[in-house]
C-alpha positions as CSV (number, residue, x, y, z in Angstrom):
1,X,191.6,-66.2,-138.5
2,X,193.2,-65.8,-135.1
3,X,195.4,-62.9,-133.8
4,X,197.9,-63.5,-131.0
5,X,199.8,-60.9,-129.1
6,X,203.6,-61.2,-129.1
7,X,204.9,-59.7,-125.9
8,X,205.9,-60.4,-122.3
9,X,204.8,-57.0,-121.0
10,X,202.1,-57.3,-118.4
11,X,200.6,-53.9,-119.1
12,X,200.3,-54.7,-122.8
13,X,198.8,-58.1,-122.1
14,X,196.2,-56.7,-119.7
15,X,195.2,-53.9,-122.0
16,X,194.8,-56.4,-124.9
17,X,192.8,-58.9,-122.9
18,X,190.3,-56.2,-122.0
19,X,189.7,-55.8,-125.8
20,X,188.5,-59.4,-126.0
21,X,189.8,-60.1,-129.5
22,X,193.1,-61.8,-128.9
23,X,193.2,-65.6,-129.3
24,X,196.6,-66.3,-127.8
25,X,199.9,-64.9,-126.4
26,X,203.4,-65.7,-127.5
27,X,206.6,-64.9,-125.6
28,X,210.3,-65.8,-126.0
29,X,213.4,-65.3,-123.9
30,X,214.2,-62.1,-125.8
31,X,210.9,-60.6,-125.0
32,X,211.2,-61.6,-121.3
33,X,214.6,-60.0,-121.2
34,X,213.0,-56.6,-122.0
35,X,211.0,-56.7,-118.8
36,X,212.3,-55.9,-115.2
37,X,214.5,-58.7,-114.1
38,X,212.7,-61.5,-112.2
39,X,212.3,-65.2,-112.1
40,X,211.3,-66.7,-115.5
41,X,208.5,-68.9,-114.2
42,X,207.2,-66.2,-111.8
43,X,206.8,-63.8,-114.7
44,X,205.0,-66.4,-116.9
45,X,202.7,-67.1,-113.9
46,X,201.7,-63.4,-113.8
47,X,200.8,-63.6,-117.5
48,X,198.7,-66.8,-116.8
49,X,197.0,-65.1,-113.9
50,X,196.0,-62.2,-116.1
51,X,194.4,-64.6,-118.6
52,X,192.5,-66.3,-115.8
53,X,191.5,-62.9,-114.3
54,X,189.8,-61.9,-117.6
55,X,188.5,-65.5,-118.1
56,X,190.5,-65.8,-121.3
57,X,192.7,-68.8,-120.8
58,X,194.1,-68.5,-124.3
59,X,197.1,-70.4,-125.7
60,X,200.3,-69.1,-124.0
61,X,203.6,-70.0,-125.6
62,X,206.9,-70.0,-123.6
63,X,210.2,-71.2,-124.8
64,X,212.8,-73.6,-123.3
65,X,216.1,-72.0,-122.6
66,X,218.2,-75.2,-122.7
67,X,220.2,-76.1,-125.8
68,X,220.5,-79.8,-125.5
69,X,217.4,-81.8,-126.5
70,X,217.4,-84.1,-123.4
71,X,217.5,-81.0,-121.2
72,X,214.8,-79.3,-123.3
73,X,212.5,-82.2,-122.6
74,X,213.1,-82.1,-118.8
75,X,212.7,-78.3,-118.7
76,X,209.5,-78.4,-120.7
77,X,208.0,-80.8,-118.3
78,X,209.1,-78.7,-115.4
79,X,207.6,-75.6,-116.9
80,X,204.3,-77.4,-117.5
81,X,204.2,-78.7,-113.9
82,X,205.2,-75.3,-112.4
83,X,202.6,-73.2,-114.3
84,X,199.6,-75.5,-114.1
85,X,198.1,-73.5,-117.0
86,X,195.8,-75.7,-119.1
87,X,196.6,-73.9,-122.4
88,X,200.3,-73.7,-122.1
89,X,202.4,-74.3,-125.2
90,X,206.1,-75.0,-125.0
91,X,208.3,-73.5,-127.7
92,X,210.9,-76.0,-129.0
93,X,213.3,-74.8,-131.7
94,X,213.3,-76.4,-135.1
95,X,216.0,-79.0,-135.6
96,X,216.5,-82.6,-136.5
97,X,217.6,-83.5,-133.0
98,X,214.5,-81.9,-131.4
99,X,211.9,-83.8,-133.4
100,X,211.7,-86.6,-130.8
101,X,211.3,-83.9,-128.1
102,X,208.2,-82.6,-129.9
103,X,206.7,-86.1,-130.3
104,X,207.5,-87.0,-126.6
105,X,205.9,-83.8,-125.3
106,X,202.8,-84.1,-127.5
107,X,202.4,-87.7,-126.5
108,X,202.3,-86.6,-122.9
109,X,199.7,-83.9,-123.6
110,X,202.1,-81.0,-123.5
111,X,201.4,-78.8,-126.6
112,X,204.4,-77.7,-128.6
113,X,205.0,-74.5,-130.6
114,X,207.8,-75.7,-133.0
115,X,209.5,-72.4,-133.5
116,X,211.8,-70.4,-135.8
117,X,210.7,-71.9,-139.0
118,X,212.2,-70.5,-142.2
119,X,211.1,-72.8,-145.0
120,X,208.6,-75.5,-146.2
121,X,211.0,-78.4,-145.5
122,X,211.0,-77.5,-141.8
123,X,207.2,-77.3,-142.0
124,X,207.0,-80.9,-143.1
125,X,209.1,-82.0,-140.1
126,X,206.9,-80.0,-137.7
127,X,203.8,-81.6,-139.1
128,X,205.2,-85.1,-139.0
129,X,206.3,-84.6,-135.4
130,X,202.7,-83.6,-134.5
131,X,203.4,-80.1,-133.2
132,X,200.4,-78.1,-132.3
133,X,201.8,-75.0,-133.9
134,X,204.6,-74.3,-136.4
135,X,205.9,-70.8,-136.1
136,X,207.2,-69.2,-139.4
137,X,209.4,-66.2,-138.9
138,X,208.0,-63.8,-141.4
139,X,210.3,-60.8,-141.0
140,X,213.5,-62.9,-140.9
141,X,212.6,-64.7,-144.1
142,X,212.1,-61.4,-145.8
143,X,215.5,-60.3,-144.4
144,X,217.1,-63.2,-146.3
145,X,215.6,-62.0,-149.6
146,X,212.9,-64.7,-149.7
147,X,209.1,-64.4,-149.8
148,X,207.6,-65.4,-146.5
149,X,204.1,-65.3,-147.9
150,X,205.0,-68.0,-150.4
151,X,206.4,-70.1,-147.5
152,X,203.2,-69.7,-145.6
153,X,201.1,-70.5,-148.7
154,X,203.0,-73.7,-149.4
155,X,203.2,-74.7,-145.8
156,X,199.4,-74.4,-145.4
157,X,199.0,-76.8,-148.3
158,X,201.6,-79.2,-146.8
159,X,199.9,-79.3,-143.4
160,X,196.5,-80.1,-144.9
161,X,195.0,-83.0,-142.9
162,X,197.3,-82.5,-139.9
163,X,196.5,-80.8,-136.6
164,X,199.4,-78.4,-136.9
165,X,198.5,-74.7,-137.3
166,X,200.8,-72.1,-138.8
167,X,201.7,-69.1,-136.7
168,X,203.2,-66.2,-138.7
169,X,205.6,-64.4,-136.3
170,X,208.2,-61.7,-136.4
171,X,205.9,-59.4,-138.3
172,X,207.1,-55.8,-138.4
173,X,204.4,-53.9,-140.3
174,X,200.6,-54.0,-140.5
175,X,200.9,-55.2,-144.1
176,X,202.9,-58.2,-142.9
177,X,200.0,-59.3,-140.7
178,X,197.5,-58.8,-143.5
179,X,199.6,-60.6,-146.1
180,X,200.2,-63.5,-143.7
181,X,196.5,-64.1,-143.3
182,X,195.9,-63.8,-147.0
183,X,198.7,-66.3,-147.6
184,X,196.9,-68.8,-145.4
185,X,198.4,-68.4,-141.9
186,X,196.0,-69.8,-139.3
187,X,197.4,-67.3,-136.8
188,X,199.4,-64.1,-136.8
189,X,201.2,-63.0,-133.7
190,X,201.9,-59.2,-133.5
191,X,203.6,-56.8,-131.1
192,X,201.4,-54.4,-129.3
193,X,202.5,-51.5,-131.3
194,X,201.4,-53.1,-134.5
195,X,198.0,-54.0,-132.9
196,X,197.6,-50.3,-132.1
197,X,198.4,-49.3,-135.7
198,X,195.9,-51.7,-137.1
199,X,193.1,-49.7,-135.6
200,X,194.3,-46.3,-136.9
201,X,194.0,-44.5,-140.2
202,X,194.3,-40.7,-140.7
203,X,191.2,-40.7,-142.9
204,X,189.2,-42.6,-140.3
205,X,190.1,-40.0,-137.6
206,X,189.4,-37.1,-140.0
207,X,186.0,-38.4,-141.0
208,X,184.9,-39.2,-137.4
209,X,186.0,-35.7,-136.3
210,X,184.0,-34.2,-139.2
211,X,180.9,-36.1,-138.3
212,X,181.1,-35.0,-134.7
213,X,181.9,-31.4,-135.6
214,X,178.8,-31.3,-137.9
215,X,176.6,-32.9,-135.2
216,X,177.8,-30.3,-132.6
217,X,177.1,-27.5,-135.1
218,X,173.7,-28.9,-135.7
219,X,173.1,-29.1,-132.0
220,X,174.1,-25.5,-131.4
221,X,171.5,-24.3,-133.9
222,X,168.8,-26.8,-132.9
223,X,165.5,-25.0,-132.2
224,X,166.7,-21.6,-133.5
């Protein structure tokens, strides 16, 4: 069971690294676009530096922004060379014409996060191509009226015996994260706001406050 953080926000990443429970970080161009405008590689380098600062060189996924497979391959290699981060994973979008890109990168020791998966058939292709990770878009599958947890469950069975691990992404609620793990996802990647909510329950807060209040009352009367 591994929990990744899905963000490009440096403050969120630093706060989470301090917790010491995150096993990876995933980003995408949409998340990068939410941050103050800067150079793409420069921003990813800052994320990598934070991981190194806290001695947690966890898997870091970044996505190519080219649309043609040949250009994706070139860009992926450029990203890998520029970042010089040992645990970098390049996100390559699912597609028939990108399968050879996945194989070529993995053959050259550049790990691939094959991303935007929606069904089991795509999972099969990701596994055959030798991708390190296959990202299933949980929330988007649910939007289509299908059951993302069934896709995860079936995909886990299909990938048995391969090196490919399932990442459940696009989760929008705490329950999505829990259900993803129960369905068999190796990894769930969550936004920071969901990570925060996972630690909070009104009854937890109520009971802790009650315990402390009783202790303080006992302390006030101690020795009387």
